[in-house]
C-alpha positions in Angstrom: 0.1 -0.4 0.0 1.7 3.2 -1.5 0.8 6.3 1.5 2.3 9.2 1.0 4.5 10.7 3.8 5.0 14.5 3.1 2.4 15.6 4.9 4.4 14.0 8.3 7.8 15.5 7.9 5.9 18.9 7.2 3.8 18.8 10.7 6.9 17.5 12.2 9.0 20.8 11.3 6.1 23.6 11.7 5.0 22.1 14.8 8.2 22.6 16.4 8.9 25.7 15.2 11.5 24.5 12.7 10.6 27.1 10.0 13.0 29.1 8.1 16.1 30.3 10.0 15.5 27.8 12.6 17.3 24.9 12.1 17.6 20.9 13.4 20.1 18.5 12.7 18.9 16.0 9.9 20.0 13.2 12.2 18.0 14.3 14.9 15.3 15.1 13.3 15.2 11.9 11.3 15.4 9.8 14.4 12.0 9.2 14.4 12.5 6.7 11.5 14.6 4.1 13.3 11.9 1.6 14.1 9.0 3.1 11.3 7.9 0.0 9.1 8.1 2.3 5.9 11.3 4.0 6.8 12.0 3.8 2.6 9.0 4.9 1.6 9.2 7.8 4.1 12.9 8.1 3.0 11.7 8.6 -0.6 9.5 11.3 -0.1 12.3 13.3 2.3 14.1 13.7 -0.5 11.4 14.8 -2.8 10.6 17.7 -0.5 14.3 18.2 -0.5 14.6 18.4 -3.9 11.4 20.7 -4.2 12.8 22.8 -1.7 9.8 22.4 0.2 12.6 21.4 3.4 15.8 23.1 3.3 19.1 21.1 3.5 21.9 23.2 5.5 25.8 22.6 6.8 26.5 24.1 9.0 29.9 22.9 11.4 28.6 20.3 12.6 26.9 18.6 10.1 23.8 18.6 7.6 20.8 20.8 9.3 17.5 21.2 8.3 14.2 23.4 8.1 11.2 24.2 6.6 11.5 26.8 4.3 9.2 30.1 4.6 7.5 30.7 1.5 4.1 29.1 3.3 3.0 28.3 -0.7 5.5 25.7 -0.9 4.4 23.8 2.6 0.8 24.7 2.5 -0.1 21.7 0.5 0.8 19.9 3.1 -0.6 20.9 5.6 -4.4 20.4 4.5 
């Protein structure tokens, strides 16, 4: 069964307030996937959101950090 996990990923960043300049280490953001049954599908959806510019990846001193784009037009449709 194919399921779209993009709203889950967008909601996780928005509810924690990681929008625009606020960011979180990618490794800790994706930690919930350790025991997730659809890990590969969620990672595929995650990469699509990064490619679409909805989730921003930034290289920082201590690794890669992620945040939600500040453009609500991009992430708004996933919160419906």
